[in-house]
KEDRENSE-513728 format. One record per residue (C-alpha): residue in one letter; x, y, z; chain. Coordinates in nm, 4 decimals, m for minus. Example, Ala and Ser with C-alpha at 12.3 -4.5 7.8 and 13.67 -1.06 7.14 Angstrom:
BEGIN
<code: a, px: 1.2300, py: m0.4500, pz: 0.7800, unit: A>
<code: s, px: 1.3670, py: m0.1060, pz: 0.7140, unit: A>
END
This chain:
BEGIN
<code: x, px: 0.0071, py: m0.0005, pz: 0.0229, unit: A>
<code: x, px: 0.1563, py: 0.3593, pz: m0.0949, unit: A>
<code: x, px: 0.2384, py: 0.5769, pz: 0.1708, unit: A>
<code: x, px: m0.0194, py: 0.8572, pz: 0.1855, unit: A>
<code: x, px: 0.1521, py: 1.1934, pz: 0.1465, unit: A>
<code: x, px: 0.1255, py: 1.4988, pz: 0.3487, unit: A>
<code: x, px: m0.1278, py: 1.7628, pz: 0.2041, unit: A>
<code: x, px: 0.0545, py: 2.0359, pz: 0.0545, unit: A>
<code: x, px: m0.2344, py: 2.2971, pz: 0.1500, unit: A>
<code: x, px: m0.3026, py: 2.4425, pz: 0.4434, unit: A>
<code: x, px: m0.6178, py: 2.2949, pz: 0.6660, unit: A>
<code: x, px: m0.6139, py: 2.4774, pz: 0.9381, unit: A>
<code: x, px: m0.8601, py: 2.8006, pz: 0.9991, unit: A>
<code: x, px: m0.6387, py: 3.1257, pz: 0.8366, unit: A>
<code: x, px: m0.4565, py: 3.3568, pz: 1.0690, unit: A>
<code: x, px: m0.3230, py: 3.6662, pz: 1.0530, unit: A>
<code: x, px: 0.0370, py: 3.6805, pz: 1.0243, unit: A>
<code: x, px: 0.1250, py: 3.7582, pz: 1.3824, unit: A>
<code: x, px: m0.0690, py: 3.4560, pz: 1.5214, unit: A>
<code: x, px: m0.0098, py: 3.2424, pz: 1.2439, unit: A>
<code: x, px: 0.3444, py: 3.2566, pz: 1.3626, unit: A>
<code: x, px: 0.2674, py: 3.2742, pz: 1.6977, unit: A>
<code: x, px: 0.1097, py: 2.9518, pz: 1.6661, unit: A>
<code: x, px: 0.3411, py: 2.7695, pz: 1.4224, unit: A>
<code: x, px: 0.5908, py: 2.8839, pz: 1.7624, unit: A>
<code: x, px: 0.3421, py: 2.6532, pz: 1.9994, unit: A>
<code: x, px: 0.3295, py: 2.3836, pz: 1.8078, unit: A>
<code: x, px: 0.6695, py: 2.3610, pz: 1.7332, unit: A>
<code: x, px: 0.7708, py: 2.4019, pz: 2.1196, unit: A>
<code: x, px: 0.5699, py: 2.0961, pz: 2.1529, unit: A>
<code: x, px: 0.7367, py: 1.8969, pz: 1.9147, unit: A>
<code: x, px: 1.0798, py: 2.0014, pz: 2.0008, unit: A>
<code: x, px: 1.0102, py: 1.9530, pz: 2.3895, unit: A>
<code: x, px: 0.8789, py: 1.6188, pz: 2.3264, unit: A>
<code: x, px: 1.1529, py: 1.4870, pz: 2.1093, unit: A>
<code: x, px: 1.5518, py: 1.4974, pz: 2.0289, unit: A>
<code: x, px: 1.6061, py: 1.7461, pz: 1.7728, unit: A>
<code: x, px: 1.7163, py: 1.5186, pz: 1.5157, unit: A>
<code: x, px: 1.4016, py: 1.3322, pz: 1.5283, unit: A>
<code: x, px: 1.1556, py: 1.6380, pz: 1.5294, unit: A>
<code: x, px: 1.0304, py: 1.6425, pz: 1.1482, unit: A>
<code: x, px: 0.9361, py: 1.9657, pz: 0.9825, unit: A>
<code: x, px: 0.6275, py: 1.7639, pz: 0.7838, unit: A>
<code: x, px: 0.4813, py: 1.6356, pz: 1.0981, unit: A>
<code: x, px: 0.5003, py: 1.9915, pz: 1.2804, unit: A>
<code: x, px: 0.3221, py: 2.1387, pz: 0.9585, unit: A>
<code: x, px: 0.0447, py: 1.9039, pz: 0.9197, unit: A>
<code: x, px: 0.0087, py: 1.9450, pz: 1.3283, unit: A>
<code: x, px: m0.0355, py: 2.3055, pz: 1.2894, unit: A>
<code: x, px: m0.2501, py: 2.2797, pz: 0.9969, unit: A>
<code: x, px: m0.0644, py: 2.4307, pz: 0.6865, unit: A>
<code: x, px: 0.1637, py: 2.3457, pz: 0.4374, unit: A>
<code: x, px: 0.5306, py: 2.2715, pz: 0.4766, unit: A>
<code: x, px: 0.5919, py: 2.5850, pz: 0.2098, unit: A>
<code: x, px: 0.3751, py: 2.7779, pz: 0.4770, unit: A>
<code: x, px: 0.6010, py: 2.7154, pz: 0.7554, unit: A>
<code: x, px: 0.8982, py: 2.7889, pz: 0.5321, unit: A>
<code: x, px: 0.7478, py: 3.1335, pz: 0.4450, unit: A>
<code: x, px: 0.7800, py: 3.2168, pz: 0.8313, unit: A>
<code: x, px: 1.0956, py: 3.0288, pz: 0.9213, unit: A>
<code: x, px: 1.3690, py: 2.9809, pz: 0.5924, unit: A>
<code: x, px: 1.5131, py: 2.6207, pz: 0.8226, unit: A>
<code: x, px: 1.4552, py: 2.4064, pz: 1.0557, unit: A>
<code: x, px: 1.7367, py: 2.5396, pz: 1.2749, unit: A>
<code: x, px: 1.5950, py: 2.9033, pz: 1.2636, unit: A>
<code: x, px: 1.2896, py: 2.7520, pz: 1.3371, unit: A>
<code: x, px: 1.4210, py: 2.6185, pz: 1.6596, unit: A>
<code: x, px: 1.6320, py: 2.9549, pz: 1.6913, unit: A>
<code: x, px: 1.3015, py: 3.1206, pz: 1.7083, unit: A>
<code: x, px: 1.1069, py: 2.8933, pz: 1.8967, unit: A>
<code: x, px: 1.4421, py: 2.9048, pz: 2.1576, unit: A>
<code: x, px: 1.4264, py: 3.3129, pz: 2.1577, unit: A>
<code: x, px: 1.0229, py: 3.3557, pz: 2.1717, unit: A>
<code: x, px: 1.0595, py: 3.1153, pz: 2.4964, unit: A>
<code: x, px: 1.3365, py: 3.3262, pz: 2.6523, unit: A>
<code: x, px: 1.1447, py: 3.6740, pz: 2.5980, unit: A>
<code: x, px: 0.8662, py: 3.5200, pz: 2.7679, unit: A>
<code: x, px: 1.0552, py: 3.4184, pz: 3.0556, unit: A>
<code: x, px: 1.2281, py: 3.6934, pz: 3.0719, unit: A>
<code: x, px: 0.9005, py: 3.8788, pz: 3.0762, unit: A>
<code: x, px: 0.7477, py: 3.6572, pz: 3.3231, unit: A>
<code: x, px: 1.0383, py: 3.6945, pz: 3.5653, unit: A>
<code: x, px: 1.0394, py: 4.0880, pz: 3.5946, unit: A>
<code: x, px: 1.1485, py: 4.1588, pz: 3.9048, unit: A>
<code: x, px: 0.9395, py: 4.4705, pz: 4.1299, unit: A>
<code: x, px: 1.1317, py: 4.7146, pz: 4.2433, unit: A>
<code: x, px: 0.9004, py: 4.8260, pz: 4.5110, unit: A>
<code: x, px: 1.0054, py: 4.4879, pz: 4.6558, unit: A>
<code: x, px: 1.3652, py: 4.4387, pz: 4.9028, unit: A>
<code: x, px: 1.6065, py: 4.2457, pz: 4.6793, unit: A>
<code: x, px: 1.5302, py: 3.9152, pz: 4.8540, unit: A>
<code: x, px: 1.1811, py: 3.9356, pz: 4.8023, unit: A>
<code: x, px: 1.2119, py: 4.0688, pz: 4.4213, unit: A>
<code: x, px: 1.4441, py: 3.7311, pz: 4.3779, unit: A>
<code: x, px: 1.1808, py: 3.5130, pz: 4.5401, unit: A>
<code: x, px: 0.8927, py: 3.6384, pz: 4.3663, unit: A>
<code: x, px: 1.0729, py: 3.6194, pz: 4.0025, unit: A>
<code: x, px: 1.1470, py: 3.2524, pz: 4.0817, unit: A>
<code: x, px: 0.8116, py: 3.2326, pz: 4.1783, unit: A>
<code: x, px: 0.6550, py: 3.3465, pz: 3.8615, unit: A>
<code: x, px: 0.9689, py: 3.1380, pz: 3.6590, unit: A>
<code: x, px: 0.8112, py: 2.8413, pz: 3.7975, unit: A>
<code: x, px: 0.4532, py: 2.9504, pz: 3.6922, unit: A>
<code: x, px: 0.5926, py: 2.9908, pz: 3.3574, unit: A>
<code: x, px: 0.7881, py: 2.6189, pz: 3.3603, unit: A>
<code: x, px: 0.4138, py: 2.4513, pz: 3.4847, unit: A>
<code: x, px: 0.2100, py: 2.6742, pz: 3.1985, unit: A>
<code: x, px: 0.4623, py: 2.5712, pz: 2.9049, unit: A>
<code: x, px: 0.6332, py: 2.2642, pz: 2.9915, unit: A>
<code: x, px: 0.6878, py: 2.1689, pz: 2.6629, unit: A>
<code: x, px: 0.8901, py: 2.5250, pz: 2.5771, unit: A>
<code: x, px: 1.0648, py: 2.5334, pz: 2.8872, unit: A>
<code: x, px: 1.2316, py: 2.1742, pz: 2.7756, unit: A>
<code: x, px: 1.2508, py: 2.2998, pz: 2.3864, unit: A>
<code: x, px: 1.4804, py: 2.5780, pz: 2.5284, unit: A>
<code: x, px: 1.6902, py: 2.4352, pz: 2.7668, unit: A>
<code: x, px: 1.7804, py: 2.0956, pz: 2.6229, unit: A>
<code: x, px: 1.8588, py: 2.3292, pz: 2.3313, unit: A>
<code: x, px: 2.2050, py: 2.4184, pz: 2.5374, unit: A>
<code: x, px: 2.3281, py: 2.0591, pz: 2.4397, unit: A>
<code: x, px: 2.2688, py: 2.1356, pz: 2.0643, unit: A>
<code: x, px: 2.6016, py: 2.1090, pz: 1.8678, unit: A>
<code: x, px: 2.4641, py: 2.3963, pz: 1.6923, unit: A>
<code: x, px: 2.6678, py: 2.7174, pz: 1.7272, unit: A>
<code: x, px: 2.4033, py: 2.9735, pz: 1.6626, unit: A>
<code: x, px: 2.1699, py: 2.7825, pz: 1.9110, unit: A>
<code: x, px: 2.4255, py: 2.7898, pz: 2.1760, unit: A>
<code: x, px: 2.4351, py: 3.1911, pz: 2.1069, unit: A>
<code: x, px: 2.1186, py: 3.2142, pz: 2.1482, unit: A>
<code: x, px: 2.0777, py: 3.0163, pz: 2.5021, unit: A>
<code: x, px: 2.4034, py: 3.1583, pz: 2.6324, unit: A>
<code: x, px: 2.3335, py: 3.5218, pz: 2.5606, unit: A>
<code: x, px: 1.9863, py: 3.4865, pz: 2.7325, unit: A>
<code: x, px: 2.1350, py: 3.3301, pz: 3.0295, unit: A>
<code: x, px: 2.3918, py: 3.5931, pz: 3.0574, unit: A>
<code: x, px: 2.0932, py: 3.8445, pz: 3.0543, unit: A>
<code: x, px: 1.9267, py: 3.6756, pz: 3.3248, unit: A>
<code: x, px: 2.2773, py: 3.6330, pz: 3.5323, unit: A>
<code: x, px: 2.2918, py: 4.0492, pz: 3.4944, unit: A>
<code: x, px: 1.9521, py: 4.1379, pz: 3.5821, unit: A>
<code: x, px: 1.9880, py: 3.9556, pz: 3.9151, unit: A>
<code: x, px: 2.3051, py: 4.0999, pz: 3.9732, unit: A>
<code: x, px: 2.1749, py: 4.4189, pz: 3.9018, unit: A>
<code: x, px: 1.8491, py: 4.3431, pz: 4.1518, unit: A>
<code: x, px: 2.1135, py: 4.2289, pz: 4.4253, unit: A>
<code: x, px: 2.3588, py: 4.5295, pz: 4.3442, unit: A>
<code: x, px: 2.7162, py: 4.5087, pz: 4.4260, unit: A>
<code: x, px: 3.0773, py: 4.6868, pz: 4.4317, unit: A>
<code: x, px: 3.2195, py: 4.6615, pz: 4.1021, unit: A>
<code: x, px: 3.5390, py: 4.4719, pz: 4.2470, unit: A>
<code: x, px: 3.2870, py: 4.2225, pz: 4.3236, unit: A>
<code: x, px: 3.0752, py: 4.2003, pz: 4.0417, unit: A>
<code: x, px: 3.2480, py: 3.9286, pz: 3.8364, unit: A>
<code: x, px: 3.2783, py: 3.6917, pz: 4.0822, unit: A>
<code: x, px: 2.9232, py: 3.7442, pz: 4.1741, unit: A>
<code: x, px: 2.8400, py: 3.7076, pz: 3.7863, unit: A>
<code: x, px: 3.0063, py: 3.3828, pz: 3.7961, unit: A>
<code: x, px: 2.8051, py: 3.2464, pz: 4.0779, unit: A>
<code: x, px: 2.4885, py: 3.3710, pz: 3.9457, unit: A>
<code: x, px: 2.5515, py: 3.2171, pz: 3.5856, unit: A>
<code: x, px: 2.6565, py: 2.8636, pz: 3.7318, unit: A>
<code: x, px: 2.3237, py: 2.9076, pz: 3.9238, unit: A>
<code: x, px: 2.1417, py: 2.9397, pz: 3.6388, unit: A>
<code: x, px: 2.2721, py: 2.6131, pz: 3.5225, unit: A>
<code: x, px: 2.1670, py: 2.4500, pz: 3.8745, unit: A>
<code: x, px: 1.8200, py: 2.5916, pz: 3.8597, unit: A>
<code: x, px: 1.7503, py: 2.5069, pz: 3.4487, unit: A>
<code: x, px: 1.8651, py: 2.1095, pz: 3.5550, unit: A>
<code: x, px: 1.6602, py: 2.0806, pz: 3.8609, unit: A>
<code: x, px: 1.3608, py: 2.2374, pz: 3.7157, unit: A>
<code: x, px: 1.3867, py: 2.0143, pz: 3.3941, unit: A>
<code: x, px: 1.4394, py: 1.7051, pz: 3.6573, unit: A>
<code: x, px: 1.1091, py: 1.8275, pz: 3.8742, unit: A>
<code: x, px: 0.9397, py: 1.8317, pz: 3.5710, unit: A>
<code: x, px: 1.0413, py: 1.4487, pz: 3.4547, unit: A>
<code: x, px: 0.9657, py: 1.3088, pz: 3.7418, unit: A>
<code: x, px: 0.6079, py: 1.4386, pz: 3.7267, unit: A>
<code: x, px: 0.6392, py: 1.6998, pz: 3.9830, unit: A>
<code: x, px: 0.6435, py: 1.4516, pz: 4.2684, unit: A>
<code: x, px: 0.8989, py: 1.6550, pz: 4.4551, unit: A>
<code: x, px: 0.6474, py: 1.9550, pz: 4.6248, unit: A>
<code: x, px: 0.7174, py: 2.3140, pz: 4.4148, unit: A>
<code: x, px: 0.7522, py: 2.4471, pz: 4.7436, unit: A>
<code: x, px: 1.0193, py: 2.2201, pz: 4.8220, unit: A>
<code: x, px: 1.2119, py: 2.3291, pz: 4.4565, unit: A>
<code: x, px: 1.1556, py: 2.6961, pz: 4.5021, unit: A>
<code: x, px: 1.3385, py: 2.6767, pz: 4.8765, unit: A>
<code: x, px: 1.6105, py: 2.4632, pz: 4.7558, unit: A>
<code: x, px: 1.6891, py: 2.6812, pz: 4.4687, unit: A>
<code: x, px: 1.6812, py: 3.0289, pz: 4.6901, unit: A>
<code: x, px: 1.8861, py: 2.8528, pz: 4.9499, unit: A>
<code: x, px: 2.1090, py: 2.7432, pz: 4.6217, unit: A>
<code: x, px: 2.1411, py: 3.0922, pz: 4.5122, unit: A>
<code: x, px: 2.2095, py: 3.2588, pz: 4.8754, unit: A>
<code: x, px: 2.4808, py: 3.0034, pz: 4.9353, unit: A>
<code: x, px: 2.6198, py: 3.0731, pz: 4.6188, unit: A>
<code: x, px: 2.6323, py: 3.4409, pz: 4.7059, unit: A>
<code: x, px: 2.7373, py: 3.3869, pz: 5.0050, unit: A>
<code: x, px: 3.0230, py: 3.2207, pz: 4.9142, unit: A>
<code: x, px: 3.1663, py: 3.5444, pz: 4.6959, unit: A>
<code: x, px: 3.1580, py: 3.7593, pz: 4.9818, unit: A>
<code: x, px: 3.5351, py: 3.6807, pz: 5.0924, unit: A>
<code: x, px: 3.6404, py: 3.7227, pz: 4.7285, unit: A>
<code: x, px: 3.4516, py: 4.0486, pz: 4.6788, unit: A>
END
């Protein structure tokens, strides 16, 4: 029996360009969050999104560009969701931002997996997106805390390393079906950051 070919015509509702792009990113995040990059097929994403492969490539010229856009879009959403509240003391700002971070993860588990498992990608362009955005997060935390100029480099190193801990802890939490209570995860992550920063005091 011959293999059934995918339709080359859009089968979903007609959307405005911005809405269509957002829809494609959401469908793509689900696909890349469920499977390794090399196992994801663009044809399958197009079919799931109800569009032709040609239309998907109209928005994203290659699989790499598509994945990069998913990663960047997810980072943009995380940065927006975790914007510190300057009206709060620094310690409360950090806890509130981390709470918002976990809110985002619970609402967008596939996007989170797609974003942070991309850090293992051999593609330098993808790694650049990941590293650039982790650096932005580290700098924002550092700015929230405040620090003497002589201590900034060491504290940035500590925060950047803590972000790697945070990502892995949250990925494990997701994969374990959230069997660890969220409050405990939050406390562990806050404590890990406090410990990392405390270790920089002698050096700064």
